[in-house]
C-alpha positions, 0 to 999 in steps of 0.5 A: 104206224100211228102218230106220236099224238095217238101213241101218247094219247093211247098211253095216257088213257091206258094209264087211267085205266091200268091198275083196274086193268091189272087187278081185273080178269080180263086180257083185252081191256076197253079204253073209253077215251077218244082218240086224237081227231082224224085218228082211228078209235084206241085198240084195247088197253094190253100191256103190250099194247102199252109197252109198244106205244112207248117203244114207238114214242121214244124215237119220236120224242124229238123235241124238249116237250115231246121228250118230257111228255114221254119220260113223265109217261114212262115214270108213271108206267113204272110206278104202276109196274113197280107197286103192282109187280106180280100182277104185271108179270101174270098179265104179261105172261098171259098175253105172250101166250095169246100173241105167240098163238097169234104169231103162230097162226099167222106163221102157218097160214103163211106157210100154206101160202106165202104169196097170199099171206106174206103181203101183210108181213109188215102189220103182222109182224107187229105180233113178234115185237110184242112178244119180244117187248112182253118177254122182258116183263115176264119173270119166268117164260114156259120153256116150251113157249120158248121153244115155239117161239124160236121155232117160229123165229127159225121159219121166219128167218128162212124167209126173211130177205134182209132189207131196209126197216119195215116201218119207216125211218123215223122208228127205226132207231127205236128197234135196233136191228140186232134185236128186231132183225125181224123188222129189217127187210121182208118176206117177199120181194 
């Protein structure tokens, strides 16, 4: 997982571009901001990416300064979400469908060869987290998409060996087991 500084920088850079992104015709939007020194370049801007970065910031905002920075970013994000609600919901639905295809592709590849593809579960499950975050942003998910997600979840349920949180103790409070059950274990021993 990325550092607090990385996620903070990604959200700050994303907020600068967010209105243009919401009103634009692209699902993946390039961020032209530099990432913190020693960190990889920022990924492209998406609503799921922003929501995921915020979800990782909140449990790591331990100091008063970090909490204030995180709360400020969340408030700014909420202002844009409210102002451009319809565009926000449309982009969320678009990204949800895109991430659902990606997650489905990974699950189907893993069905063909659990040993070969299962080793990537800890990284690829990020897609399932994005789906959870985006689902909360959509007005009316398509029933077919929800059925597909339920089918994929059933497959993962069959594979999952329940255990420790995948992404380390620092983040586990932000991803409770009741909601993010697929992060609490792995599909390979």
